[in-house]
C-alpha positions as CSV (number, residue, x, y, z in Angstrom):
1,M,129.1,16.2,78.0
2,R,126.6,15.0,75.3
3,M,123.1,13.6,75.5
4,L,122.7,10.0,74.8
5,S,122.7,9.4,71.1
6,A,119.5,7.3,71.3
7,S,117.6,10.4,72.6
8,L,118.2,12.1,69.3
9,Q,116.1,9.6,67.5
10,L,113.0,10.3,69.5
11,P,110.1,11.9,67.7
12,L,109.8,15.7,67.7
13,C,106.8,15.7,70.0
14,S,108.9,14.0,72.8
15,Y,110.9,17.2,73.1
16,I,108.1,19.9,73.1
17,G,107.6,21.3,76.5
18,C,110.0,18.8,78.2
19,R,112.2,19.6,81.1
20,F,115.4,17.8,82.1
21,L,118.6,18.5,83.9
22,E,122.1,18.1,82.6
23,M,124.9,19.3,84.9
24,G,122.7,22.1,86.2
25,C,121.4,23.1,82.7
26,V,117.6,23.0,82.9
27,L,116.1,22.8,79.4
28,S,112.6,24.1,78.8
29,G,110.3,23.7,75.8
30,P,109.9,26.6,73.4
31,R,106.5,27.5,74.6
32,D,108.2,28.7,77.9
33,A,110.6,31.0,76.2
34,S,110.3,34.6,77.1
35,P,111.1,37.4,74.7
36,L,114.8,38.4,74.5
37,R,114.2,42.1,74.7
38,R,112.6,42.0,78.2
39,A,116.0,42.0,79.8
40,G,116.2,44.8,82.2
41,S,119.9,44.3,83.0
42,I,122.6,42.1,81.6
43,G,124.9,42.3,84.5
44,E,128.7,42.9,84.3
45,V,130.2,43.3,80.8
46,A,133.9,42.5,79.9
47,V,133.0,41.3,76.4
48,F,129.7,42.6,75.0
49,V,127.3,40.1,73.4
50,P,124.9,42.2,71.5
51,G,123.0,39.8,69.3
52,F,121.9,36.6,71.1
53,R,119.2,35.3,68.7
54,I,117.2,32.2,69.5
55,P,115.3,29.8,67.0
56,K,111.7,29.1,67.2
57,G,110.3,25.6,66.7
58,V,109.3,24.5,63.1
59,D,107.4,21.4,61.9
60,L,110.0,19.8,59.7
61,T,107.9,16.7,59.2
62,Q,105.2,18.6,57.5
63,Q,107.6,20.5,55.3
64,L,109.9,17.6,54.3
65,A,107.7,14.5,54.5
66,D,107.6,14.1,50.7
67,C,111.3,14.7,50.3
68,L,113.3,12.8,52.9
69,S,113.1,9.6,54.8
70,K,111.4,9.5,58.2
71,S,114.7,8.7,60.0
72,L,116.5,11.7,58.6
73,I,113.6,14.0,59.3
74,D,113.4,12.7,62.9
75,R,117.2,13.2,63.3
76,L,117.1,16.8,62.0
77,S,113.9,17.6,64.0
78,A,115.5,16.2,67.3
79,L,118.7,18.1,66.9
80,R,117.0,21.3,66.1
81,T,114.3,21.1,68.8
82,R,117.0,20.4,71.4
83,I,118.7,23.7,70.3
84,V,115.4,25.5,70.5
85,A,114.9,24.4,74.1
86,M,118.5,25.1,75.2
87,A,118.8,28.5,73.5
88,A,115.5,29.6,75.1
89,Q,116.8,28.6,78.5
90,E,120.1,30.4,77.9
91,A,118.1,33.5,76.8
92,R,116.3,33.5,80.2
93,R,119.5,33.0,82.0
94,S,121.2,35.9,80.3
95,T,118.5,38.3,81.6
96,K,119.2,37.6,85.3
97,Q,121.1,40.3,87.1
98,R,122.8,38.1,89.6
99,R,126.4,37.3,89.0
100,R,126.6,33.9,87.3
101,T,128.6,31.0,88.5
102,T,131.3,30.7,85.9
103,T,131.8,26.9,85.9
104,R,128.1,26.0,85.8
105,H,127.1,28.6,83.3
106,G,130.2,27.9,81.2
107,S,129.2,24.2,80.9
108,C,125.8,25.1,79.7
109,L,127.2,27.4,77.0
110,S,129.5,24.6,75.9
111,E,126.7,22.1,75.8
112,L,124.6,24.4,73.6
113,L,127.7,25.0,71.4
114,H,128.1,21.2,71.0
115,A,124.5,20.9,70.1
116,L,124.9,23.4,67.3
117,E,128.1,21.6,66.1
118,D,126.1,18.3,66.0
119,Y,123.3,20.0,64.1
120,L,125.3,21.7,61.3
121,P,126.5,18.5,59.4
122,V,122.8,17.3,59.2
123,L,121.5,20.8,58.3
124,L,124.1,21.2,55.5
125,G,122.5,18.4,53.6
126,L,119.7,20.9,52.8
127,V,122.1,23.2,50.9
128,K,124.5,20.7,49.3
129,D,125.2,21.2,45.6
130,G,122.3,20.0,43.4
131,C,119.9,19.7,46.3
132,Q,116.3,21.0,45.7
133,L,115.7,21.4,49.4
134,T,117.4,24.8,50.0
135,E,114.1,26.8,49.7
136,K,111.8,24.1,51.0
137,V,111.7,24.9,54.8
138,Q,110.7,28.2,56.5
139,F,113.1,28.8,59.4
140,I,112.2,31.3,62.2
141,W,114.5,33.0,64.6
142,I,113.8,35.7,67.3
143,N,116.1,38.8,66.8
144,Q,117.7,40.9,69.5
145,E,119.2,44.0,67.8
146,D,116.5,44.6,65.2
147,D,113.7,46.6,66.8
148,A,111.6,46.6,63.6
149,Q,111.7,42.8,63.2
150,K,111.2,41.0,66.5
151,E,111.4,37.7,64.5
152,T,112.4,36.8,61.0
153,A,111.0,33.9,59.0
154,I,112.8,33.0,55.8
155,T,112.3,30.0,53.5
156,N,116.0,29.3,52.8
157,A,118.3,26.8,54.6
158,W,121.3,29.1,54.1
159,Y,119.5,31.5,56.5
160,E,119.5,28.7,59.1
161,V,123.2,28.0,58.5
162,L,123.9,31.8,58.9
163,S,121.9,31.9,62.1
164,V,123.6,28.9,63.5
165,L,127.1,30.3,62.9
166,H,126.0,33.6,64.4
167,L,124.8,31.9,67.5
168,M,128.0,29.9,67.8
169,A,129.9,33.1,67.7
170,M,127.7,34.7,70.3
171,L,128.1,31.7,72.7
172,S,131.9,32.0,72.3
173,L,131.7,35.7,73.2
174,M,129.7,34.8,76.3
175,Q,132.3,32.2,77.3
176,A,135.0,34.8,76.9
177,N,133.0,37.3,79.0
178,L,132.8,34.8,81.8
179,L,136.5,34.1,81.8
180,L,137.3,37.8,81.9
181,L,135.0,38.9,84.7
182,P,137.3,39.6,87.7
183,K,136.6,37.4,90.7
184,I,136.2,38.7,94.2
185,S,137.8,36.9,97.1
186,N,135.9,36.0,100.3
187,E,137.7,38.9,102.0
188,G,136.3,41.3,99.3
189,Y,139.6,41.8,97.3
190,Q,139.6,41.7,93.5
191,L,141.5,38.7,92.3
192,K,143.9,39.0,89.3
193,I,142.7,37.3,86.2
194,S,145.2,34.5,85.6
195,E,147.4,34.3,82.5
196,E,145.8,30.9,81.7
197,R,142.3,32.5,81.7
198,R,143.5,35.4,79.5
199,R,145.1,33.0,77.0
200,N,142.0,30.8,76.9
201,S,139.8,33.8,76.3
202,I,142.0,34.8,73.4
203,D,141.6,31.4,71.9
204,I,137.8,31.7,72.3
205,L,137.6,35.1,70.8
206,L,139.6,33.9,67.8
207,K,137.1,31.1,67.4
208,A,134.2,33.6,67.5
209,A,135.9,35.7,64.9
210,G,136.4,32.5,62.8
211,Y,132.6,31.6,62.9
212,L,131.8,35.2,61.8
213,D,134.4,35.3,59.1
214,C,133.1,32.0,57.7
215,A,129.5,33.4,57.7
216,I,130.7,36.5,55.8
217,R,132.9,34.7,53.2
218,H,131.1,31.4,52.7
219,V,127.4,31.7,53.7
220,L,126.2,35.2,52.8
221,P,127.5,34.9,49.2
222,K,125.3,31.8,48.8
223,M,122.1,33.7,49.5
224,P,120.2,35.3,46.7
225,P,119.9,39.2,46.8
226,H,116.1,39.0,47.6
227,T,116.8,36.7,50.6
228,R,119.6,39.0,51.8
229,K,117.2,41.9,51.8
230,E,115.0,40.0,54.3
231,L,117.8,39.5,56.8
232,P,117.3,41.3,60.1
233,L,119.9,44.0,61.3
234,D,121.4,41.3,63.6
235,L,122.7,39.5,60.5
236,E,123.6,42.4,58.3
237,E,127.1,42.1,56.8
238,G,128.2,45.3,58.6
239,V,127.1,43.9,62.0
240,L,128.9,40.6,61.3
241,R,132.1,42.3,60.2
242,A,131.9,44.7,63.2
243,L,131.6,41.7,65.6
244,C,134.5,39.8,64.0
245,L,136.7,42.9,64.3
246,E,135.6,43.5,67.9
247,A,136.7,40.0,68.9
248,L,140.1,40.6,67.3
249,G,140.4,44.0,69.0
250,Q,139.6,42.5,72.4
251,C,142.3,39.9,71.8
252,V,144.8,42.5,71.2
253,D,143.6,44.4,74.4
254,I,144.3,41.2,76.4
255,Q,147.7,40.9,74.8
256,L,148.5,44.5,75.7
257,G,147.5,43.8,79.3
258,M,149.8,40.8,79.3
259,A,152.6,42.9,77.8
260,I,152.2,45.6,80.5
261,D,152.6,42.8,83.1
262,S,155.7,41.4,81.4
263,P,159.0,43.1,82.4
264,K,160.4,41.9,79.0
265,A,157.9,43.8,76.9
266,T,159.4,47.0,75.4
267,L,157.6,50.3,74.9
268,A,157.8,49.6,71.1
269,V,155.9,46.3,71.6
270,K,153.2,48.0,73.7
271,R,152.8,50.8,71.2
272,R,152.5,48.4,68.3
273,L,149.8,46.4,70.1
274,A,147.9,49.6,71.1
275,C,148.1,50.9,67.5
276,E,146.8,47.6,66.1
277,M,144.0,47.8,68.6
278,V,143.0,51.2,67.3
279,N,142.9,49.8,63.7
280,Y,140.6,46.9,64.6
281,W,138.2,49.2,66.5
282,H,138.3,51.8,63.9
283,Q,137.2,49.2,61.3
284,A,134.5,48.0,63.7
285,Q,133.2,51.5,64.1
286,E,133.2,52.1,60.3
287,N,131.1,49.0,59.8
288,I,128.5,49.6,62.5
289,V,128.1,53.4,62.7
290,K,126.0,53.7,59.5
291,L,123.5,51.0,60.5
292,P,120.0,52.4,61.4
293,F,119.9,51.5,65.1
294,T,117.7,53.8,67.1
295,D,117.8,52.5,70.7
296,G,118.0,49.3,72.6
297,W,120.5,46.5,71.9
298,G,121.6,48.1,68.6
299,K,122.4,51.5,70.1
300,K,124.1,49.8,73.0
301,H,126.3,47.9,70.5
302,Q,127.3,51.1,68.8
303,L,128.2,52.7,72.2
304,F,130.3,49.7,73.1
305,V,132.4,50.1,69.9
306,K,132.8,53.8,70.5
307,W,133.9,53.2,74.1
308,K,136.5,50.6,73.1
309,Y,137.7,52.7,70.2
310,A,138.3,55.7,72.6
311,E,140.2,53.4,75.0
312,A,142.4,52.1,72.2
313,K,143.3,55.5,71.1
314,A,144.1,56.6,74.7
315,A,146.5,53.7,74.9
316,A,148.1,54.2,71.5
317,Y,148.7,57.9,72.1
318,Y,150.1,57.3,75.6
319,Y,152.7,54.8,74.3
320,H,153.5,56.9,71.3
321,G,154.1,59.9,73.5
322,L,156.4,57.9,75.7
323,I,158.5,56.9,72.7
324,L,158.5,60.3,71.3
325,D,159.8,61.6,74.6
326,E,162.9,59.5,74.2
327,G,163.9,61.8,71.3
328,N,166.2,64.5,72.6
329,T,164.9,67.4,70.4
330,E,162.6,70.3,70.9
331,K,160.3,69.0,68.2
332,S,160.0,65.5,69.7
333,H,159.2,67.0,73.1
334,G,156.5,69.2,71.7
335,M,155.0,66.1,70.0
336,T,155.2,64.2,73.3
337,I,153.0,66.9,75.0
338,A,150.5,66.7,72.1
339,A,150.3,62.9,72.2
340,L,149.9,62.7,76.0
341,Q,147.3,65.4,75.9
342,A,145.4,63.4,73.3
343,A,145.8,60.2,75.4
344,E,144.2,62.0,78.3
345,E,141.3,63.4,76.3
346,F,140.6,60.0,74.8
347,L,140.7,58.5,78.2
348,K,138.1,61.0,79.4
349,E,135.9,60.3,76.3
350,S,136.2,56.6,77.0
351,K,135.0,56.9,80.6
352,K,132.0,59.1,79.5
353,T,131.1,56.7,76.7
354,C,131.4,53.8,79.1
355,E,128.8,55.4,81.4
356,D,126.5,56.0,78.4
357,F,126.9,52.3,77.4
358,H,126.0,51.0,80.8
359,Q,123.0,53.3,81.2
360,M,121.6,52.4,77.8
361,P,118.8,49.8,78.2
362,P,119.2,47.0,78.8
363,T,121.4,48.4,81.5
364,S,124.7,46.8,82.5
365,R,127.4,47.1,85.2
366,S,131.0,48.0,84.7
367,T,133.5,45.4,85.9
368,P,136.3,46.4,88.3
369,L,139.2,47.7,86.2
370,W,141.6,45.0,85.0
371,G,144.3,44.4,82.4
372,S,145.5,47.3,80.2
373,M,142.9,49.9,81.4
374,K,143.6,49.3,85.1
375,Y,147.2,50.3,84.5
376,L,146.5,53.1,81.9
377,S,143.7,54.8,83.8
378,E,146.3,55.6,86.6
379,K,149.4,56.1,84.4
380,I,148.0,58.3,81.6
381,P,146.8,61.3,83.9
382,K,149.9,61.0,86.1
383,D,152.5,60.8,83.3
384,A,150.7,63.3,81.1
385,S,150.7,65.8,84.0
386,S,154.3,65.4,84.9
387,K,155.8,65.3,81.4
388,I,153.7,68.2,80.1
389,R,154.8,70.3,83.2
390,I,158.5,69.4,82.5
391,N,158.4,70.2,78.8
392,R,156.4,73.4,79.2
393,D,159.1,74.6,81.6
394,L,161.6,74.0,78.8
395,Y,159.7,75.3,75.9
396,S,157.4,78.2,75.2
397,E,153.7,77.6,74.6
398,D,153.9,78.5,70.9
399,R,156.4,75.8,70.3
400,I,154.0,73.0,71.4
401,L,151.9,71.3,68.9
402,K,148.2,72.0,69.0
403,T,147.2,68.8,67.3
404,A,148.2,65.2,68.1
405,P,150.9,63.6,66.0
406,S,149.8,60.8,63.6
407,L,149.9,57.3,65.0
408,P,152.3,54.9,63.2
409,E,150.7,52.2,61.0
410,F,151.4,48.5,61.6
411,A,150.3,45.5,59.7
412,L,147.6,43.6,61.6
413,A,149.0,40.4,63.1
414,L,145.8,38.7,64.4
415,K,143.4,36.9,62.0
416,P,140.2,35.0,62.7
417,D,140.5,31.2,63.1
418,D,140.2,29.4,59.8
419,Y,136.9,27.8,60.5
420,Q,135.5,25.6,57.8
421,L,131.9,24.3,57.5
422,P,131.9,20.6,58.5
423,P,131.4,17.7,56.0
424,L,127.9,16.3,55.6
425,D,126.5,13.8,58.1
426,P,126.8,10.2,56.8
427,M,123.0,9.9,57.0
428,W,122.9,12.0,53.7
429,N,124.9,9.3,51.9
430,K,122.5,6.7,53.0
431,E,119.6,9.0,51.9
432,A,121.1,9.3,48.5
433,R,121.4,5.5,48.1
434,H,117.9,5.1,49.3
435,H,116.5,7.5,46.7
């Protein structure tokens, strides 16, 4: 669904404070936007979205009138003002505690994503090679994770490009979250998340990782050091890298859940997936743990990574222990006990960190268990207890390892989508000929 193209040529003032309805998506003017950080609860979380930033309106006509034609300024203004209104509405929607209607909310997210995709080719004209407009316009965005800077204004168009890519990634994470929230039937039973929804969510998460990877590799290096120092914590390279790795880690978690459901998947396949997941979440933690978050969204983000990292280690040690148990030696059986004990301890740690995550403001609710953790939360305590009892009956206490065996290393299979910045809007070619 797209707005009529003619509407994009309307003057900027036509959009300020307007309200209209598109497939259930009510758009409000920026003056109605409420602060992001007032969210008391963010509802159920399958995929955490920690940095939903929204743009504030800017007067492009005043800043660009002596540089560009009126038609190009109007086009740029209309596209951006539309995004300002839609993002403000989505920010308000995200603070509501009621369970969202997946189809309706998903269409609104898609519409905002399309609006950003329409905006980028026009925006990129401000940063094209040889252009003198890169530091002509001051762009303003409201931050979510940075408690010290509630909003950041930077006079650099690469900052706007970075903010747009970040928002595109966050919208994709929100879409994946909607797909992965378990549904409840009219009779009150939890419905299984279909394989199609799980595969779609993997595709969306890889897109989110692609937007973030593009921002890290192709946008941040374009910004001068003094501009990068002005960036809020939401856009710190460490946060962007962590978010990218989190998306990949959640993809592998979904793949592990699908492997568990498949009778054809071997223990070796499941262990490899679990170990890859540990690697992704370990890297995510390395990137975000050193950032100076104190509370709020940033601290909640750190707790989410810690929670998922513990879950990944529980899964990896569980499958590693089962494979070690296939060895018919005293040493392998001792390593089995140590691995399964580690799995049980990491499972307990993950449950405790999960509780801490949901209690950290803005509060959230845990979804009913699904996928890999629904299976592992039952199997790890059960199998650990039985196999430890059997092996302890066979071997003396001093023959059992006191520390967990090292997990095997595997090359990481998943990579972010290869997202490339789009070509310039044809209006810039006309602008060049005009000048």
